[in-house]
mmCIF file of the C-alpha atoms, coordinates in Angstrom:
data_MODEL
# 
_entry.id   MODEL 
# 
loop_
_atom_site.group_PDB 
_atom_site.id 
_atom_site.type_symbol 
_atom_site.label_atom_id 
_atom_site.label_alt_id 
_atom_site.label_comp_id 
_atom_site.label_asym_id 
_atom_site.label_entity_id 
_atom_site.label_seq_id 
_atom_site.pdbx_PDB_ins_code 
_atom_site.Cartn_x 
_atom_site.Cartn_y 
_atom_site.Cartn_z 
_atom_site.occupancy 
_atom_site.B_iso_or_equiv 
_atom_site.pdbx_formal_charge 
_atom_site.auth_seq_id 
_atom_site.auth_comp_id 
_atom_site.auth_asym_id 
_atom_site.auth_atom_id 
_atom_site.pdbx_PDB_model_num 
ATOM 1   C CA . MET A 1 1   ? 8.776  -50.857 -57.669 1.00 0.00 ? 1   MET A CA 1 
ATOM 2   C CA . PRO A 1 2   ? 5.685  -51.755 -55.713 1.00 0.00 ? 2   PRO A CA 1 
ATOM 3   C CA . GLU A 1 3   ? 2.691  -49.551 -56.171 1.00 0.00 ? 3   GLU A CA 1 
ATOM 4   C CA . GLN A 1 4   ? 1.240  -47.840 -53.124 1.00 0.00 ? 4   GLN A CA 1 
ATOM 5   C CA . SER A 1 5   ? -2.427 -47.215 -52.555 1.00 0.00 ? 5   SER A CA 1 
ATOM 6   C CA . LYS A 1 6   ? -3.932 -43.899 -53.552 1.00 0.00 ? 6   LYS A CA 1 
ATOM 7   C CA . GLU A 1 7   ? -4.685 -43.074 -49.915 1.00 0.00 ? 7   GLU A CA 1 
ATOM 8   C CA . GLY A 1 8   ? -1.213 -43.892 -48.667 1.00 0.00 ? 8   GLY A CA 1 
ATOM 9   C CA . ASP A 1 9   ? 0.627  -42.049 -51.385 1.00 0.00 ? 9   ASP A CA 1 
ATOM 10  C CA . GLN A 1 10  ? -1.260 -38.808 -51.693 1.00 0.00 ? 10  GLN A CA 1 
ATOM 11  C CA . LYS A 1 11  ? 1.793  -36.806 -50.729 1.00 0.00 ? 11  LYS A CA 1 
ATOM 12  C CA . GLY A 1 12  ? 4.432  -39.459 -51.085 1.00 0.00 ? 12  GLY A CA 1 
ATOM 13  C CA . LEU A 1 13  ? 4.238  -40.847 -47.516 1.00 0.00 ? 13  LEU A CA 1 
ATOM 14  C CA . PRO A 1 14  ? 3.658  -44.474 -46.646 1.00 0.00 ? 14  PRO A CA 1 
ATOM 15  C CA . ASP A 1 15  ? 0.561  -45.226 -44.573 1.00 0.00 ? 15  ASP A CA 1 
ATOM 16  C CA . SER A 1 16  ? 2.541  -46.264 -41.496 1.00 0.00 ? 16  SER A CA 1 
ATOM 17  C CA . LEU A 1 17  ? 4.538  -43.020 -41.477 1.00 0.00 ? 17  LEU A CA 1 
ATOM 18  C CA . ARG A 1 18  ? 1.419  -40.948 -42.042 1.00 0.00 ? 18  ARG A CA 1 
ATOM 19  C CA . THR A 1 19  ? -0.322 -42.752 -39.161 1.00 0.00 ? 19  THR A CA 1 
ATOM 20  C CA . ALA A 1 20  ? 2.663  -42.223 -36.858 1.00 0.00 ? 20  ALA A CA 1 
ATOM 21  C CA . ILE A 1 21  ? 2.773  -38.511 -37.679 1.00 0.00 ? 21  ILE A CA 1 
ATOM 22  C CA . GLU A 1 22  ? -0.979 -38.124 -37.125 1.00 0.00 ? 22  GLU A CA 1 
ATOM 23  C CA . ARG A 1 23  ? -0.732 -39.903 -33.778 1.00 0.00 ? 23  ARG A CA 1 
ATOM 24  C CA . THR A 1 24  ? 2.182  -37.676 -32.767 1.00 0.00 ? 24  THR A CA 1 
ATOM 25  C CA . PHE A 1 25  ? 0.222  -34.552 -33.691 1.00 0.00 ? 25  PHE A CA 1 
ATOM 26  C CA . ALA A 1 26  ? -2.850 -35.819 -31.813 1.00 0.00 ? 26  ALA A CA 1 
ATOM 27  C CA . ALA A 1 27  ? -0.795 -36.585 -28.680 1.00 0.00 ? 27  ALA A CA 1 
ATOM 28  C CA . THR A 1 28  ? 0.964  -33.225 -28.897 1.00 0.00 ? 28  THR A CA 1 
ATOM 29  C CA . ALA A 1 29  ? -2.327 -31.401 -29.378 1.00 0.00 ? 29  ALA A CA 1 
ATOM 30  C CA . ASP A 1 30  ? -3.765 -33.048 -26.253 1.00 0.00 ? 30  ASP A CA 1 
ATOM 31  C CA . GLN A 1 31  ? -0.657 -32.111 -24.253 1.00 0.00 ? 31  GLN A CA 1 
ATOM 32  C CA . ALA A 1 32  ? -0.779 -28.564 -25.598 1.00 0.00 ? 32  ALA A CA 1 
ATOM 33  C CA . ALA A 1 33  ? -4.413 -28.272 -24.547 1.00 0.00 ? 33  ALA A CA 1 
ATOM 34  C CA . GLU A 1 34  ? -3.545 -29.535 -21.060 1.00 0.00 ? 34  GLU A CA 1 
ATOM 35  C CA . THR A 1 35  ? -0.625 -27.111 -20.855 1.00 0.00 ? 35  THR A CA 1 
ATOM 36  C CA . ARG A 1 36  ? -2.876 -24.253 -21.984 1.00 0.00 ? 36  ARG A CA 1 
ATOM 37  C CA . GLU A 1 37  ? -5.439 -25.189 -19.336 1.00 0.00 ? 37  GLU A CA 1 
ATOM 38  C CA . ARG A 1 38  ? -2.766 -25.351 -16.623 1.00 0.00 ? 38  ARG A CA 1 
ATOM 39  C CA . ALA A 1 39  ? -1.330 -22.016 -17.709 1.00 0.00 ? 39  ALA A CA 1 
ATOM 40  C CA . ALA A 1 40  ? -4.795 -20.439 -17.679 1.00 0.00 ? 40  ALA A CA 1 
ATOM 41  C CA . GLY A 1 41  ? -5.415 -21.880 -14.205 1.00 0.00 ? 41  GLY A CA 1 
ATOM 42  C CA . ALA A 1 42  ? -2.074 -20.571 -12.953 1.00 0.00 ? 42  ALA A CA 1 
ATOM 43  C CA . LEU A 1 43  ? -2.807 -17.147 -14.431 1.00 0.00 ? 43  LEU A CA 1 
ATOM 44  C CA . ASP A 1 44  ? -6.231 -17.110 -12.772 1.00 0.00 ? 44  ASP A CA 1 
ATOM 45  C CA . GLU A 1 45  ? -4.632 -18.024 -9.436  1.00 0.00 ? 45  GLU A CA 1 
ATOM 46  C CA . VAL A 1 46  ? -1.965 -15.315 -9.767  1.00 0.00 ? 46  VAL A CA 1 
ATOM 47  C CA . THR A 1 47  ? -4.654 -12.786 -10.680 1.00 0.00 ? 47  THR A CA 1 
ATOM 48  C CA . LYS A 1 48  ? -6.769 -13.829 -7.698  1.00 0.00 ? 48  LYS A CA 1 
ATOM 49  C CA . ARG A 1 49  ? -3.814 -13.593 -5.305  1.00 0.00 ? 49  ARG A CA 1 
ATOM 50  C CA . GLY A 1 50  ? -2.836 -10.232 -6.739  1.00 0.00 ? 50  GLY A CA 1 
ATOM 51  C CA . GLN A 1 51  ? -6.354 -8.889  -6.209  1.00 0.00 ? 51  GLN A CA 1 
ATOM 52  C CA . GLU A 1 52  ? -6.440 -10.260 -2.649  1.00 0.00 ? 52  GLU A CA 1 
ATOM 53  C CA . ALA A 1 53  ? -3.061 -8.661  -1.924  1.00 0.00 ? 53  ALA A CA 1 
ATOM 54  C CA . ARG A 1 54  ? -4.260 -5.371  -3.382  1.00 0.00 ? 54  ARG A CA 1 
ATOM 55  C CA . GLU A 1 55  ? -7.388 -5.442  -1.216  1.00 0.00 ? 55  GLU A CA 1 
ATOM 56  C CA . ALA A 1 56  ? -5.328 -6.317  1.868   1.00 0.00 ? 56  ALA A CA 1 
ATOM 57  C CA . VAL A 1 57  ? -2.934 -3.424  1.226   1.00 0.00 ? 57  VAL A CA 1 
ATOM 58  C CA . ALA A 1 58  ? -5.849 -1.037  0.643   1.00 0.00 ? 58  ALA A CA 1 
ATOM 59  C CA . GLY A 1 59  ? -7.433 -2.191  3.913   1.00 0.00 ? 59  GLY A CA 1 
ATOM 60  C CA . ARG A 1 60  ? -4.196 -1.716  5.833   1.00 0.00 ? 60  ARG A CA 1 
ATOM 61  C CA . ALA A 1 61  ? -3.716 1.716   4.288   1.00 0.00 ? 61  ALA A CA 1 
ATOM 62  C CA . GLN A 1 62  ? -7.208 2.720   5.389   1.00 0.00 ? 62  GLN A CA 1 
ATOM 63  C CA . GLU A 1 63  ? -6.532 1.417   8.898   1.00 0.00 ? 63  GLU A CA 1 
ATOM 64  C CA . ALA A 1 64  ? -3.269 3.389   8.985   1.00 0.00 ? 64  ALA A CA 1 
ATOM 65  C CA . ARG A 1 65  ? -5.058 6.568   7.880   1.00 0.00 ? 65  ARG A CA 1 
ATOM 66  C CA . GLU A 1 66  ? -7.721 6.081   10.542  1.00 0.00 ? 66  GLU A CA 1 
ATOM 67  C CA . THR A 1 67  ? -5.131 5.318   13.215  1.00 0.00 ? 67  THR A CA 1 
ATOM 68  C CA . SER A 1 68  ? -2.989 8.330   12.337  1.00 0.00 ? 68  SER A CA 1 
ATOM 69  C CA . SER A 1 69  ? -6.066 10.543  12.193  1.00 0.00 ? 69  SER A CA 1 
ATOM 70  C CA . GLY A 1 70  ? -7.077 9.333   15.651  1.00 0.00 ? 70  GLY A CA 1 
ATOM 71  C CA . ALA A 1 71  ? -3.550 9.891   16.940  1.00 0.00 ? 71  ALA A CA 1 
ATOM 72  C CA . VAL A 1 72  ? -3.511 13.441  15.588  1.00 0.00 ? 72  VAL A CA 1 
ATOM 73  C CA . SER A 1 73  ? -6.832 14.154  17.287  1.00 0.00 ? 73  SER A CA 1 
ATOM 74  C CA . LYS A 1 74  ? -5.518 12.818  20.579  1.00 0.00 ? 74  LYS A CA 1 
ATOM 75  C CA . VAL A 1 75  ? -2.353 14.918  20.357  1.00 0.00 ? 75  VAL A CA 1 
ATOM 76  C CA . VAL A 1 76  ? -4.381 18.047  19.578  1.00 0.00 ? 76  VAL A CA 1 
ATOM 77  C CA . GLU A 1 77  ? -6.702 17.326  22.502  1.00 0.00 ? 77  GLU A CA 1 
ATOM 78  C CA . ALA A 1 78  ? -3.744 16.745  24.819  1.00 0.00 ? 78  ALA A CA 1 
ATOM 79  C CA . ILE A 1 79  ? -2.099 20.011  23.806  1.00 0.00 ? 79  ILE A CA 1 
ATOM 80  C CA . GLU A 1 80  ? -5.343 21.901  24.242  1.00 0.00 ? 80  GLU A CA 1 
ATOM 81  C CA . GLY A 1 81  ? -5.833 20.210  27.600  1.00 0.00 ? 81  GLY A CA 1 
ATOM 82  C CA . MET A 1 82  ? -2.409 21.366  28.734  1.00 0.00 ? 82  MET A CA 1 
ATOM 83  C CA . ARG A 1 83  ? -3.552 24.968  28.338  1.00 0.00 ? 83  ARG A CA 1 
ATOM 84  C CA . LEU A 1 84  ? -0.183 26.130  27.095  1.00 0.00 ? 84  LEU A CA 1 
ATOM 85  C CA . ALA A 1 85  ? 0.436  29.864  27.065  1.00 0.00 ? 85  ALA A CA 1 
ATOM 86  C CA . THR A 1 86  ? 0.269  31.623  23.741  1.00 0.00 ? 86  THR A CA 1 
ATOM 87  C CA . ARG A 1 87  ? 2.726  34.313  22.685  1.00 0.00 ? 87  ARG A CA 1 
ATOM 88  C CA . GLU A 1 88  ? 0.110  36.894  23.580  1.00 0.00 ? 88  GLU A CA 1 
ATOM 89  C CA . ASP A 1 89  ? -0.273 35.365  27.065  1.00 0.00 ? 89  ASP A CA 1 
ATOM 90  C CA . VAL A 1 90  ? 3.491  35.484  27.621  1.00 0.00 ? 90  VAL A CA 1 
ATOM 91  C CA . ARG A 1 91  ? 3.715  39.093  26.392  1.00 0.00 ? 91  ARG A CA 1 
ATOM 92  C CA . GLU A 1 92  ? 0.931  40.142  28.779  1.00 0.00 ? 92  GLU A CA 1 
ATOM 93  C CA . LEU A 1 93  ? 2.689  38.389  31.660  1.00 0.00 ? 93  LEU A CA 1 
ATOM 94  C CA . GLU A 1 94  ? 5.953  40.144  30.795  1.00 0.00 ? 94  GLU A CA 1 
ATOM 95  C CA . GLU A 1 95  ? 4.161  43.506  30.858  1.00 0.00 ? 95  GLU A CA 1 
ATOM 96  C CA . GLN A 1 96  ? 2.564  42.728  34.220  1.00 0.00 ? 96  GLN A CA 1 
ATOM 97  C CA . LEU A 1 97  ? 5.926  41.619  35.596  1.00 0.00 ? 97  LEU A CA 1 
ATOM 98  C CA . ALA A 1 98  ? 7.549  44.849  34.396  1.00 0.00 ? 98  ALA A CA 1 
ATOM 99  C CA . ASP A 1 99  ? 4.749  46.868  36.042  1.00 0.00 ? 99  ASP A CA 1 
ATOM 100 C CA . LEU A 1 100 ? 5.189  44.964  39.312  1.00 0.00 ? 100 LEU A CA 1 
ATOM 101 C CA . ALA A 1 101 ? 8.959  45.489  39.197  1.00 0.00 ? 101 ALA A CA 1 
ATOM 102 C CA . LYS A 1 102 ? 8.410  49.257  38.830  1.00 0.00 ? 102 LYS A CA 1 
ATOM 103 C CA . ARG A 1 103 ? 5.942  49.269  41.775  1.00 0.00 ? 103 ARG A CA 1 
ATOM 104 C CA . VAL A 1 104 ? 8.354  47.351  43.977  1.00 0.00 ? 104 VAL A CA 1 
ATOM 105 C CA . GLU A 1 105 ? 11.128 49.751  43.038  1.00 0.00 ? 105 GLU A CA 1 
ATOM 106 C CA . ARG A 1 106 ? 8.937  52.771  43.937  1.00 0.00 ? 106 ARG A CA 1 
ATOM 107 C CA . LEU A 1 107 ? 7.913  51.189  47.232  1.00 0.00 ? 107 LEU A CA 1 
ATOM 108 C CA . GLU A 1 108 ? 11.511 50.416  48.107  1.00 0.00 ? 108 GLU A CA 1 
ATOM 109 C CA . SER A 1 109 ? 12.620 53.961  47.253  1.00 0.00 ? 109 SER A CA 1 
ATOM 110 C CA . ARG A 1 110 ? 9.826  55.399  49.479  1.00 0.00 ? 110 ARG A CA 1 
ATOM 111 C CA . ALA A 1 111 ? 10.876 53.129  52.290  1.00 0.00 ? 111 ALA A CA 1 
ATOM 112 C CA . LYS A 1 112 ? 14.450 54.423  51.998  1.00 0.00 ? 112 LYS A CA 1 
ATOM 113 C CA . VAL A 1 113 ? 13.277 58.050  51.991  1.00 0.00 ? 113 VAL A CA 1 
ATOM 114 C CA . GLU A 1 114 ? 11.002 57.491  54.977  1.00 0.00 ? 114 GLU A CA 1 
ATOM 115 C CA . GLY A 1 115 ? 13.340 55.306  56.882  1.00 0.00 ? 115 GLY A CA 1 
# 
């Protein structure tokens, strides 16, 4: 049996196999580092887009609140501008109408008595 060098046989592996394994690990480590960097970049991009989307939604929500607030103000102003009668106004008008109906009835009955 041929003797192997102390360096090559520390754990029972020939030098060529040890070298091949070390090269494989080195190549894999470089690829893993690249993959990690790409994943970190993708995560940063997703985070950035998420934040931008959140800000855009918040801005649109604020615009919607302002628009609806302005619309409510305009509706209130329009209703006030229409000068709609209140229940009290209608009740007073009904009373006045009843009074006028009684006066007309009295006048008509006088006209019949006199005429």
